[in-house]
N, C-alpha and C positions, 0 to 999 in steps of 0.2 A: 751690184748683186754678187753674192758669193754662192758658189756651187760646191758642195762637199761631195767627194767621190770616194767611196770605199772600193778598193780594187786589189788585185794581186798580179805580179808580173808573170805568174804562171797560168793565168787565165786568159785563153785566147779571145773570149768574148769582151774582156775588159779593154783590150787593145782596140777592138772594133768599136766598142762603146765610146772611147775617147776620141777616135777618129770621127765617128758620126757626130759627136758633140761639137767638135771643131767646125765640121761642115755646117751644122745647124746654126752655130753662132755667126758664121760668116754670111748667113742669108738673112740676118736680123739687123734692123737699123737700131743699133744700141745708143742709148742716151746716157749711159753710165758704164764705168768699167766692169768687167766680169772677172772676178777672181776665183780661181779654182783651188780649193783646198784639198790636197791629196791625203786620203786617210787609208791606212794600211789594213789589209786583211789577208793573212796567210791561209791559203786553202789547206796546206799540209805542213804545219810547223815542224814535223818530225822528218821532213824530206832531207836526204843527205846533201852535204855540200858537193860531194863528188857523185854525179848521177850514176845510178846502177841500172836505169832503164830509159828507153826512149818513150816518146808519147804513145806510139803504137803499143808498146809493151805495157805501159801504164793503163791504157784502156782495157787491155786483155786481162791483166792481173787485178787491177783495182776495181774495175767496173764489170769484170766477169764477161767481157765480150769475146766472141770468137775473133780469129784474125780477120776474117772477112767483115764482120760487124765493125771492128775497130777501124778498118781501112774505109769503109763506107761512111762511118761517122766523121772521120778526118776529112774525107772528100767533101762532105756536106759543109763542114765548118770552113774549109778552104774556099769554097764557092761563095759563101757569105762574105768572107774577107775580101775576095776579089771585087765584089760590088762596091766596096768603099775605097778601092785603090790599094789594098794591102795584099802582099804576095807571100802567103804562108808557106813554110817548109815544115809542116807539122810532123810528117812521118819520122824524122830524125831529131825533132826538137827535144832538148834535154830537160828531163824532169829533175829539178834540184831545189835546194833551199833558197827562199826568197828574202830571208830576214835582212841580210846585209844590203840588198837592193832597197828595201824600205827604209833602213837606217840611213842610207845615203840620201834619199829624198828628204828625210827629216833634217839632216844636216845641211843640205843644200838650200832648203827653204829659208834658212836663217842668213844666207850669205849671197844668194844671186837673185836676179829679177824674176818675176813670175813668168816672163817669156822664156828665159833660159831654163827655168825649172821645168816648164812644159817640154822644152827641147830635150832635157835629160830624161824625162819620163818616156817620151817616144823613142829615144835612142836605146833605152833598156828593153823596151817592148820589141823593137825591131831586131835587136841582137837575139832575143829569145826565139821569136817566131819566124823571122825571115832570114836570119844569118846563122842559125844553129850554133850560137856562141854559148859559153857557160856563164850565166849571170850570177852564179855564186862565187865566182873567182874574184877575189878582192882586188887584185892587180888590174884585171879587165875593167871592173867597175870604177877604179881610180882613173883609168884612161878615158872612160866616158866622162867622168866628172871634169877631167882636165880640158876636154874639148868644149865645155860650156863655161870655162873661166875659173874653175876651182884649182887648188893645188893638189896634185896627186899625192905629194908627201903628207900634207895635212889630212887628206882623206885616209890614207893608210894608217896614220897615227890614230885617228878617230876609230878605225876598225879594231885597233889593238886594245880598245877599252870597251866598257859596257854602255857607252853613250847611245842614247836614243832607243834602246831596247824597251825601256819603260814606256816611252811615248807610243811605240808600235803596239804594245800590249794594251794600252789605254784605248787606242783606236778600236782594237778588236773587241774589247769588253763593252765599249759603248754601243757598237752595232749588234753584238750578240744579245744585248739586253732589250733590244727593240722587238716589240711583238709583231711588227710588220716586215721584218727582215727574212727573206727567203734565199736570195742569192745575189752575187755580185756580177757586173758592176751595180752599185747601189748609189743613186744620186739623190741628194737632199737640198732643197732650196730653203731660203730664209722663211718663207711662208708655211713651211712644214710639208709641202707636197713632195712626193717621192716618185722616182722612176727606178725600177730595178731590172737588170738584164739588158740585152741588146734590143733597142727600139729603132725604128726607121728614122732616117734624117727628117722626114717630113713630120713625124710624130714628135720627135724631140723639139723641132722648131715650134710647133704648135704649143707644146707644154711650156717652153721658155717664154714665148711671146705672150701667152696667157698670164704667166707670173709677172712679167713686166707691166702688163696692162692692168694688173690687179683683178683678173678674172679667173674663173675656174673652167677647166676644159678636160675632155677625155681624149688624150693624144692617141690612144689606140684606134679611135674612130675619126681622126682628123681627115678632112676630105683630101689632103695631099699626102697622106701617109702611105709609104711604100709597103707592099705586101711582104715585109720581113718578119719572120716568126720571132716571138720573144724567146730569148735563150740566155742562159747564164751558168755560173758555176757556184757550187756550194761545197762544203767539206765532204758531202756524200756523193758528189760527182758533178760532171759537166754535161749539159744536154740541150737539145733543141726541141 
């Protein structure tokens, strides 16, 4: 079974969504391999490579929050992340351009195993939301790539070209053309069923199991669904 996931490394809910997906998959008796196809979606393609604002400032300026509202929103998202074992440092997380991170994922998909590709994805997310690193820094991205078996030199050479930009744009055009697209993370199964935003581990498990069994189900009302509010990000903003 293949799961397509549209996401952005600047989306705190996407990191949660991938973590929840991993937990849900670990609770299912799989009879076939599950392949995750990572699809790019930049929330802010015009974001600078060198950040000019923190996440707190971003919510204040871009979402017109007061400082108190921004801090309350960040605290709520941080609590949600803690529930699935992620330790966000959102207050000082850097708002920056994510194009090169997506290009790296496209490059890596051709060269490393699905397991190593997943590890790379999580390492970029962790750097952004838990370690306050700058994920638009090409040298830093190359170091993460090297940690999963890629050549840092070859990655830097790739960055010096326009490689994989067209592939990123194609992903974005594909999801933007869908009438059912509201926000990311956006997950699509081969049977056409869709889940978007953060869903509980129980809800995701129910959705995936139903797909494997060839049945339909409403994961929002699964009996083992946790009371996690659906939340996600779109170009117009991130919210719960």
